[in-house]
C-alpha positions as CSV (number, residue, x, y, z in Angstrom):
1,M,7.3,15.3,-42.6
2,K,5.5,17.8,-40.4
3,R,2.9,15.1,-39.6
4,K,5.6,12.6,-38.5
5,V,7.2,15.2,-36.2
6,L,3.9,16.2,-34.8
7,S,3.0,12.6,-34.2
8,I,6.2,11.9,-32.4
9,L,5.8,15.0,-30.3
10,L,2.3,14.0,-29.4
11,L,3.4,10.5,-28.5
12,M,6.1,11.9,-26.3
13,I,3.7,14.2,-24.5
14,M,1.3,11.3,-23.9
15,L,4.1,9.1,-22.5
16,F,5.3,11.9,-20.2
17,S,1.7,12.4,-19.0
18,L,1.3,8.7,-18.3
19,S,4.6,8.5,-16.4
20,G,3.1,10.8,-13.8
21,C,0.3,8.2,-13.2
22,L,2.9,5.5,-12.5
23,K,4.4,7.3,-9.5
24,K,2.9,7.7,-6.1
25,T,3.9,10.1,-3.3
26,P,4.7,8.3,-0.1
27,I,3.3,9.6,3.2
28,D,5.2,9.6,6.6
29,T,4.1,8.3,9.9
30,D,2.7,11.7,11.0
31,N,0.5,11.9,7.9
32,F,-0.7,8.3,8.5
33,I,-1.6,9.2,12.1
34,T,-3.5,12.3,11.1
35,N,-5.5,10.5,8.5
36,A,-6.1,7.5,10.8
37,T,-7.3,9.8,13.5
38,S,-9.8,11.4,11.1
39,F,-11.2,7.9,10.4
40,N,-11.6,7.4,14.2
41,Y,-8.8,4.8,14.5
42,T,-6.9,4.6,17.7
43,I,-3.1,4.9,17.2
44,Q,-0.5,2.7,18.7
45,D,3.3,2.9,18.2
46,N,4.5,-0.6,17.4
47,T,8.1,0.2,16.6
48,N,9.5,-1.8,19.5
49,E,7.9,-5.0,18.2
50,F,10.1,-4.6,15.1
51,S,13.4,-3.6,16.7
52,N,15.0,-6.8,15.4
53,E,13.6,-6.5,11.9
54,V,16.2,-5.2,9.5
55,G,15.3,-1.9,8.0
56,V,12.2,-1.0,10.0
57,I,12.5,2.6,11.4
58,K,8.9,3.1,12.5
59,S,5.8,0.8,12.9
60,T,2.4,2.3,13.6
61,L,-0.9,0.6,14.1
62,A,-4.3,2.1,13.4
63,L,-6.8,0.2,15.5
64,S,-10.5,0.0,14.6
65,T,-13.4,-0.4,17.0
66,N,-14.5,-3.2,14.7
67,G,-11.5,-5.3,15.9
68,Y,-9.0,-5.0,13.0
69,Q,-5.8,-3.1,12.6
70,I,-4.0,-1.4,9.7
71,E,-0.2,-1.4,9.9
72,F,2.1,1.3,8.5
73,Y,5.8,1.0,8.3
74,E,8.7,3.3,7.4
75,F,12.0,1.6,6.3
76,K,15.5,2.8,6.1
77,D,15.7,2.1,2.4
78,T,13.6,1.0,-0.6
79,E,15.1,-2.5,-0.7
80,S,13.8,-3.2,2.9
81,S,10.3,-2.1,2.0
82,K,10.4,-4.3,-1.2
83,K,11.5,-7.3,0.8
84,M,8.6,-6.8,3.3
85,F,6.1,-6.3,0.5
86,N,7.2,-9.6,-1.2
87,I,7.0,-11.4,2.1
88,N,3.4,-10.1,2.8
89,K,2.3,-10.9,-0.8
90,T,3.6,-14.5,-0.5
91,N,1.9,-15.0,2.8
92,F,-1.4,-13.7,1.4
93,E,-1.1,-15.9,-1.6
94,F,-1.0,-19.0,0.7
95,L,-4.4,-17.9,2.1
96,K,-6.3,-18.2,-1.2
97,S,-9.5,-20.2,-0.9
98,S,-11.5,-21.9,-3.6
99,K,-13.2,-18.6,-4.5
100,Y,-11.0,-15.5,-4.5
101,S,-10.1,-12.4,-6.5
102,E,-6.7,-10.7,-6.5
103,S,-5.0,-7.7,-8.0
104,T,-1.4,-6.8,-8.4
105,T,0.2,-3.5,-9.5
106,N,3.9,-2.9,-10.1
107,A,4.9,0.6,-11.1
108,M,7.8,3.1,-10.9
109,N,8.0,3.5,-7.1
110,Y,5.3,1.3,-5.8
111,N,3.7,-2.1,-5.6
112,T,0.2,-3.2,-4.5
113,Y,-1.4,-6.5,-3.9
114,S,-4.9,-7.3,-2.8
115,L,-6.7,-10.5,-2.2
116,S,-10.4,-11.1,-1.4
117,T,-11.7,-14.4,-0.2
118,D,-15.1,-15.5,1.1
119,S,-14.1,-14.3,4.6
120,D,-11.2,-11.9,4.3
121,Y,-9.8,-8.9,2.5
122,M,-6.0,-8.5,2.5
123,Y,-4.0,-5.6,1.1
124,T,-0.4,-4.5,1.1
125,S,1.1,-1.6,-0.7
126,R,4.7,-0.3,-0.8
127,V,5.5,3.3,-1.9
128,D,9.2,4.1,-1.8
129,K,10.4,3.4,1.7
130,T,6.9,2.9,3.3
131,L,4.5,0.1,3.4
132,I,0.9,-0.5,4.5
133,Y,-0.5,-3.9,5.5
134,L,-3.9,-5.2,6.5
135,K,-6.0,-8.3,6.8
136,V,-9.6,-7.7,7.7
137,N,-12.9,-9.4,7.7
138,I,-14.5,-9.1,4.3
139,S,-17.4,-7.1,5.9
140,N,-14.8,-4.3,6.5
141,K,-13.4,-4.2,3.0
142,D,-15.2,-1.0,1.8
143,E,-14.3,0.9,5.0
144,V,-10.5,0.1,4.7
145,K,-10.5,0.7,1.0
146,E,-11.8,4.2,1.6
147,F,-9.0,4.8,4.1
148,I,-6.4,3.4,1.7
149,D,-7.6,5.6,-1.1
150,K,-7.5,8.6,1.2
151,L,-3.8,7.8,1.9
152,G,-3.0,7.3,-1.8
153,Y,-1.8,3.8,-1.3
């Protein structure tokens, strides 16, 4: 009997520990800007471009000297960020070439999708009411992945 109780208790502890791994902490625009600046990106407020988009509160671009950009959005609610994530994912899926690799994660408060083709690396991630989006030349993949990891997205 003691073994059974101990086993159940151990299982509950393991499940509780794993549940923490399934949740990410979102950042805000100020945190995005601080991190982007530390990676030598130039910052541009792009909110006015999305004034007609339902749910977009802020839109910020991190511009690279290599000619690509990373987009960060804050939404009024989680449903809006989920909708934008699904649109981005669907758009990326249409760009699959004959050789590609992709990865999808769906967890408690976030979703991620990445697609690598011969020429491009595409990534979008939603955490609560925020979203990051990028489509870069495959040669910049490692550079942007380092930045994404730094953000926790």
